[in-house]
TORTI-987001 format. One record per residue (C-alpha): residue number from 0; x, y, z; residue in three letters. Coordinates in pm, whole numbers, plus 50000, padded with zeros to 5 digits. Example, Ala and Ser with C-alpha at 12.3 -4.5 7.8 and 13.67 -1.06 7.14 Angstrom:
2
+-----+-------+-------+-------+------+
: seq :    c1 :    c2 :    c3 : type :
+-----+-------+-------+-------+------+
:   0 : 51230 : 49550 : 50780 :  ALA :
:   1 : 51367 : 49894 : 50714 :  SER :
+-----+-------+-------+-------+------+
***
This chain:
164
+-----+-------+-------+-------+------+
: seq :    c1 :    c2 :    c3 : type :
+-----+-------+-------+-------+------+
:   0 : 82149 : 30569 : 07120 :  MET :
:   1 : 82507 : 30530 : 07213 :  ARG :
:   2 : 82666 : 30127 : 07106 :  ILE :
:   3 : 82972 : 29955 : 07313 :  GLY :
:   4 : 83149 : 29615 : 07261 :  THR :
:   5 : 83359 : 29439 : 07475 :  GLY :
:   6 : 83629 : 29233 : 07446 :  TYR :
:   7 : 83783 : 28954 : 07735 :  ASP :
:   8 : 84008 : 28640 : 07710 :  VAL :
:   9 : 84054 : 28456 : 08006 :  HIS :
:  10 : 84360 : 28074 : 08057 :  VAL :
:  11 : 84172 : 27773 : 08199 :  PHE :
:  12 : 84346 : 27663 : 08472 :  LYS :
:  13 : 84315 : 27329 : 08660 :  LYS :
:  14 : 84121 : 27368 : 08992 :  GLY :
:  15 : 83887 : 27666 : 08906 :  ARG :
:  16 : 83574 : 27627 : 08860 :  LYS :
:  17 : 83438 : 27695 : 08508 :  LEU :
:  18 : 83127 : 28030 : 08539 :  VAL :
:  19 : 82988 : 28175 : 08254 :  LEU :
:  20 : 82705 : 28391 : 08296 :  GLY :
:  21 : 82671 : 28363 : 08645 :  GLY :
:  22 : 82659 : 27988 : 08521 :  VAL :
:  23 : 82877 : 27709 : 08703 :  THR :
:  24 : 82948 : 27441 : 08441 :  ILE :
:  25 : 83081 : 27125 : 08491 :  GLU :
:  26 : 83408 : 27113 : 08356 :  HIS :
:  27 : 83784 : 26933 : 08381 :  SER :
:  28 : 83976 : 27310 : 08393 :  THR :
:  29 : 83762 : 27672 : 08470 :  GLY :
:  30 : 83891 : 28002 : 08390 :  LEU :
:  31 : 84163 : 28164 : 08600 :  ASP :
:  32 : 84103 : 28521 : 08697 :  GLY :
:  33 : 84072 : 28770 : 08988 :  HIS :
:  34 : 83745 : 28725 : 09007 :  SER :
:  35 : 83537 : 28464 : 08874 :  ASP :
:  36 : 83705 : 28522 : 08551 :  ALA :
:  37 : 83319 : 28493 : 08360 :  ASP :
:  38 : 83491 : 28555 : 08058 :  VAL :
:  39 : 83141 : 28638 : 07900 :  LEU :
:  40 : 82996 : 28883 : 08176 :  VAL :
:  41 : 83328 : 29064 : 08139 :  HIS :
:  42 : 83283 : 29131 : 07787 :  ALA :
:  43 : 82882 : 29257 : 07879 :  ILE :
:  44 : 83051 : 29494 : 08130 :  MET :
:  45 : 83326 : 29646 : 07917 :  ASP :
:  46 : 83076 : 29654 : 07600 :  ALA :
:  47 : 82808 : 29860 : 07819 :  ILE :
:  48 : 83097 : 30112 : 07970 :  LEU :
:  49 : 83178 : 30132 : 07658 :  GLY :
:  50 : 82891 : 30272 : 07568 :  ALA :
:  51 : 82810 : 30465 : 07835 :  ALA :
:  52 : 83148 : 30671 : 07762 :  GLY :
:  53 : 83276 : 30538 : 08121 :  MET :
:  54 : 83583 : 30358 : 08182 :  ASP :
:  55 : 83656 : 29982 : 08146 :  ASP :
:  56 : 83643 : 29722 : 08409 :  ILE :
:  57 : 83966 : 29744 : 08520 :  GLY :
:  58 : 83920 : 30090 : 08643 :  VAL :
:  59 : 83624 : 30033 : 08780 :  HIS :
:  60 : 83695 : 29703 : 08922 :  PHE :
:  61 : 84106 : 29654 : 08965 :  PRO :
:  62 : 84277 : 29310 : 09017 :  ASP :
:  63 : 84475 : 29428 : 09246 :  ASN :
:  64 : 84155 : 29553 : 09474 :  ASP :
:  65 : 84167 : 29199 : 09715 :  ILE :
:  66 : 83805 : 29290 : 09795 :  SER :
:  67 : 83725 : 29166 : 09468 :  TYR :
:  68 : 83941 : 28867 : 09450 :  LYS :
:  69 : 83713 : 28545 : 09325 :  ASP :
:  70 : 83394 : 28761 : 09336 :  ILE :
:  71 : 83064 : 28735 : 09165 :  SER :
:  72 : 83105 : 28888 : 08802 :  SER :
:  73 : 82706 : 28913 : 08809 :  LEU :
:  74 : 82759 : 29138 : 09138 :  SER :
:  75 : 83021 : 29384 : 08924 :  LEU :
:  76 : 82741 : 29351 : 08632 :  LEU :
:  77 : 82499 : 29493 : 08894 :  GLU :
:  78 : 82750 : 29785 : 09026 :  LYS :
:  79 : 82753 : 29840 : 08629 :  VAL :
:  80 : 82395 : 29873 : 08574 :  SER :
:  81 : 82371 : 30097 : 08886 :  ASP :
:  82 : 82656 : 30296 : 08745 :  LEU :
:  83 : 82490 : 30374 : 08381 :  ILE :
:  84 : 82138 : 30450 : 08537 :  LYS :
:  85 : 82250 : 30760 : 08759 :  LYS :
:  86 : 82386 : 30836 : 08438 :  GLU :
:  87 : 82083 : 30813 : 08274 :  GLY :
:  88 : 82074 : 30549 : 08005 :  PHE :
:  89 : 81923 : 30202 : 08010 :  ASN :
:  90 : 82035 : 29913 : 07797 :  ILE :
:  91 : 81835 : 29805 : 07500 :  VAL :
:  92 : 82025 : 29493 : 07417 :  ASN :
:  93 : 82338 : 29299 : 07408 :  ILE :
:  94 : 82450 : 29072 : 07190 :  ASP :
:  95 : 82759 : 28872 : 07273 :  SER :
:  96 : 82982 : 28503 : 07163 :  VAL :
:  97 : 83178 : 28328 : 07357 :  LEU :
:  98 : 83481 : 28216 : 07187 :  ILE :
:  99 : 83614 : 27790 : 07321 :  MET :
: 100 : 83608 : 27491 : 07196 :  GLU :
: 101 : 83427 : 27323 : 07478 :  GLU :
: 102 : 83212 : 27238 : 07679 :  PRO :
: 103 : 82961 : 27297 : 07448 :  LYS :
: 104 : 82666 : 27532 : 07651 :  ILE :
: 105 : 82351 : 27538 : 07463 :  SER :
: 106 : 82209 : 27349 : 07758 :  ASN :
: 107 : 82291 : 27681 : 07981 :  TYR :
: 108 : 82264 : 27966 : 07780 :  THR :
: 109 : 81871 : 28066 : 07882 :  ALA :
: 110 : 82024 : 28069 : 08232 :  ARG :
: 111 : 82270 : 28236 : 08123 :  MET :
: 112 : 82019 : 28513 : 07942 :  LYS :
: 113 : 81841 : 28544 : 08307 :  SER :
: 114 : 82114 : 28591 : 08506 :  ASN :
: 115 : 82240 : 28847 : 08329 :  ILE :
: 116 : 81881 : 29026 : 08253 :  ALA :
: 117 : 81870 : 28978 : 08636 :  GLU :
: 118 : 82149 : 29203 : 08704 :  ALA :
: 119 : 82081 : 29409 : 08428 :  LEU :
: 120 : 81715 : 29430 : 08555 :  ASP :
: 121 : 81663 : 29369 : 08204 :  ILE :
: 122 : 81410 : 29104 : 07992 :  GLU :
: 123 : 81622 : 28750 : 07891 :  SER :
: 124 : 81442 : 28877 : 07491 :  SER :
: 125 : 81699 : 29170 : 07558 :  GLN :
: 126 : 82007 : 28946 : 07540 :  ILE :
: 127 : 82171 : 28709 : 07291 :  GLY :
: 128 : 82451 : 28488 : 07364 :  ILE :
: 129 : 82584 : 28245 : 07115 :  LYS :
: 130 : 82898 : 28037 : 07094 :  ALA :
: 131 : 83139 : 27922 : 06828 :  THR :
: 132 : 83455 : 27741 : 06768 :  THR :
: 133 : 83788 : 27887 : 06609 :  SER :
: 134 : 83861 : 27572 : 06482 :  GLU :
: 135 : 84153 : 27403 : 06652 :  GLY :
: 136 : 84319 : 27751 : 06587 :  LEU :
: 137 : 84517 : 28009 : 06822 :  GLY :
: 138 : 84464 : 27933 : 07218 :  PHE :
: 139 : 84097 : 27890 : 07229 :  CYS :
: 140 : 84141 : 27630 : 06952 :  GLY :
: 141 : 84445 : 27474 : 07150 :  LYS :
: 142 : 84180 : 27476 : 07474 :  LYS :
: 143 : 84382 : 27687 : 07626 :  GLU :
: 144 : 84163 : 27965 : 07711 :  GLY :
: 145 : 83855 : 28121 : 07612 :  ALA :
: 146 : 83690 : 28425 : 07502 :  ALA :
: 147 : 83363 : 28665 : 07469 :  ALA :
: 148 : 83281 : 28976 : 07277 :  GLN :
: 149 : 82984 : 29136 : 07358 :  ALA :
: 150 : 82812 : 29472 : 07196 :  VAL :
: 151 : 82600 : 29682 : 07373 :  ALA :
: 152 : 82301 : 29944 : 07291 :  LEU :
: 153 : 82221 : 30196 : 07504 :  LEU :
: 154 : 81957 : 30532 : 07485 :  GLU :
: 155 : 81963 : 30777 : 07716 :  SER :
: 156 : 81689 : 30929 : 07877 :  GLY :
: 157 : 81887 : 31324 : 07890 :  LYS :
: 158 : 82012 : 31489 : 07691 :  SER :
: 159 : 82404 : 31494 : 07648 :  LYS :
: 160 : 82638 : 31656 : 07439 :  LYS :
: 161 : 82851 : 31389 : 07308 :  ILE :
: 162 : 83205 : 31564 : 07203 :  SER :
: 163 : 83490 : 31353 : 07022 :  GLY :
+-----+-------+-------+-------+------+
***
């Protein structure tokens, strides 16, 4: 069993779509980034890669590579899934939290789980998505951006020596 954590943050920007968990959400601003800036999926990808002992998404999908410009983060998540499967890992579960003042996401979490599960070829029941505010504190509280944290638990189907 291997555990990994992921964290991501993006600033809000007018004229961008707000994409969270692969769902486009109606909002006055979206998150800015090289890809679709899906902060939730980015945190999940880093958690999975970390659990597998692999480099982070910045190494796998650099923001100076034009082929990733405006790409769906779900497409990148599928690539992460392929990478860890090649190394003999399976996902046990993922838990995540979005940190932002608005919009509320409770009406979207089932679709987010479904999108993420499909990209990873796992069940929606293996994914937890929660949301919280930062009570008006910091950049999230001031509605300047959004953050996400995730943890992923993987199991290995093959014996690997883990060294420090």
